[in-house]
N, C-alpha and C positions, 0 to 999 in steps of 0.2 A: 670449431672449424661447420663452417657452414653448407647441407649435402644437400642438391640436386636430384629429380632425376625427370628425365623425360618421359612420358607414356600416356599413352589411351589402348585400348583394347583392337581396335585395329591393324592391321601390319601394312608395311609398304609405307612410313607416310612421313619417312625418312628418320627416326628417333638415334638408331645408330648412328649416322651422319652425322649430323649436328652434333649430339654427345662429345662423339669424338671432337673433332673441331674444336669444341668451344674448352674441351678440357686442353686439347694442347696449346691454346692460343692462351687460357688462362696459366697455365703451366710456364708462358715467360716470361711471366713474373710474380709470381707466385706458384708453392708446390702441392701441385694439383694431383691428385688420382683418379682414375678412371674408371667402375668396378667392375667388371663383368659381370651382371646378373641375369643373365638370357642363358639358359642351357646350350643353346647352338653356336656359343663364343663367336660371335660375328667379330662384337669391336678386337677380339683378342688376333683371331683370324688377321683382319686388318689389320693389325701394327708387330705381330710378331711372326719375325720369320721362322725364327722353331720354336718345335715343341717345347714347354713353357716345362720345368720342375716337380712343380709345386703352384696349386691353384686354388682357386676360392673355395671350394667345396673341401677340398684338404683344411684349410683356417675353420671352418663352420665347424666341421666335424672335431676341432680341437688337435688332426693328428701334429699341423703346423703352427708356429707364430705366422700373424698375418708379417709381418719381416721378411720373413724366410721365403713366402710367395709372392713378393709384390716385385718390379720389374723396372728395371729404369727405363724411361726413353729415349729421352733429351732432355736439357733443361733444366725445368721444376718437373719437366710433367711425367707421370708412373701411373701402370699401371696396375689392377689385379685382376687375374685372368681368371680364361674359365675352356679349358678343353673341349671344345663339345664334343668327340669321338667319343670317353669314355663316358661318357650321360651322370657321370661323379654331380654332377649339382640336380641332375634329374633328381635322382634316386635320393637324395636328399634330400629334396624337397619334397615328395612321395613319404619316406621312410620315417625321417626324421624334425622335421620341422613344425611338423600339431606339436611339440614337448616344448619348443622355443622360439618360441612368436619375437622375442627380441633380442636374435642372436644377430640382427643389423645395427639394432641399436650398438649393440655391443660391442658388435666389429666399427661403427663410427665410433667409438669411445680410443678402440686401439689404432687409430689412424690418427686420431689426435693427440695421441703421449709422442706417436712417429712422427709430428712435426706438421701434418699435413693440415691447408686453411681450408683449403675447396676438396669439396668430394663428389665425382658426379658419377651417377647409376644410370647405367646402360640397360634397360630390363625388351624380356619380348610380351611380342604382344597382345598380353591374357590376363585375368584378373583370376588365375587361382593362389591356392595360398604364398608360393613364394613370392610374386608381386603383393600380396596385402602386404605381408610381410616386410617388403624393400620400401613401403611406400607411409608404412606407421613412423617411419624413421626419417621420415625426410622433412626436411623446413621446406621446403619448393617442390613444386609437382609441375615445370612447363607441358603443353602440350599441342603438341607437332600434328597440322591440318594439310589433308591435299585440296588442290581444289576438284570436287565432285558432291554429286547427292547427299550420297550416306556422314558425308564429315559432321556437320549438324546437329546431326541427331549423335552422330558418335563422341561429341562434345557432354553433350547433354547428360545420355549415358555414363561418362566415364566421373562427371562429375559428381551427379546422384551415389555411385557407389564411391567414390572419394568424400563425401560426406557422412557413408553410413562409417565407412570407417574414419572416419575422426570424430564421432560419437559414440565407438563402440570401446575405444581405447583411449579415449579422451584427449584427442592430437588436438594437435592447430595446422595440420597439414597445410601450407596457402595453393593454392592454385589463382595467377593474376594474372600469366599468362597465355599468347596462341602463337605458333609459329603458321604462318602462309606459305607452306611451304614449296617446291617445286611450280611457282608460279610463273605466269609468260603470259605480261599487261597484252602480248598484241589477240592474244585470242580470249573472245567475247563474254564465252561462257568462265573462264579462270575470274574474268572481271568480276562477273557474276556472283560467284561466288567470295571472288575478297571482301566485295562489298556489303556480300551475307555478315562474313569472320567480322566484318569493322561497324558493325549493328553488335555484335555481343559485347559486353560488359567485359574485355578484355582490355589488357595492353598488348597491341598487336604487334606481331614482326613479322616481314615479309624478306622470306629466300629464294630465290629468281629460277629457273632451271639454269643447266647445268651442265654436261655430261662429265667433264674435267671432274666433278664430282664423286663420281663410280669410280675414274678412269684413277683418280691417287687411292684409290682403297687396293686396289689391282698393285700397285707399288707399295707397298704398307705404306703410305701416305699421308699427312694429312693434304688437307687442298692447301691449306698457306705454305706448302713446300712445294706438292708438285705444281704448283700453276699460282704464282702472288699476284697472277693478271685478273685473276677470277671474277667476275663482277659479284659476286658473295662475299668475297671477304669482307668489304662494308659492315652489312649488318651484321655476320657472321661474328662478328668487334664490337658490334652496338647490340647484343642479345649478351656475350659473356662476358661486356660489361659493367649489363642491365644485372646480372646474375649475379654477380660477386661483388656488387656494390664499389666499382672503383669511378 
């Protein structure tokens, strides 16, 4: 099973939007699960219309099996949700995660036994113990960036943090792809930042501005379902194919 996370410490870069849409598209052709590891539960609020009976924190605590908490969304697309209002994942991270640093690696083993071939993790924009424990279980981390001044510093800081995780836990989590997100090439300053992103030693993907991306979440749908004519879809398909190896 391939394990991917979209992450950078900065908020507002589109991590949830990209991870959810990539997971949906992957689920059209292969058994894919989106794991909501953001204590606010934004991915779950996006795709679910009802409060889940069980959530990720229940599985991590050993109260329920992963299969009991997983929800089938469409085709081969599933979600392991977090219900933000309970604060259960935050409580687990603060009180128990210190004793179980490899819990997400164990979780991935259970998901693989259930037949999943792609696992995409949506993380909160931080670098607490929760995020670190998720990252050390990944095969690859992909960083979304927005066209603004602090993005270059942000990716440098994140890359240094990931190197520390790899060294401390003897891992080899890959970090070779970045996404220039919410780009409008008609804006001069966006082009300036885009060219700076191109100069970095990463494989670069570019997703343009589209208000339909945010609208789709209001209606609990992916952009593929909500607005198939979106100009963001070709690049989302390209990104997903690069991630899953299609």
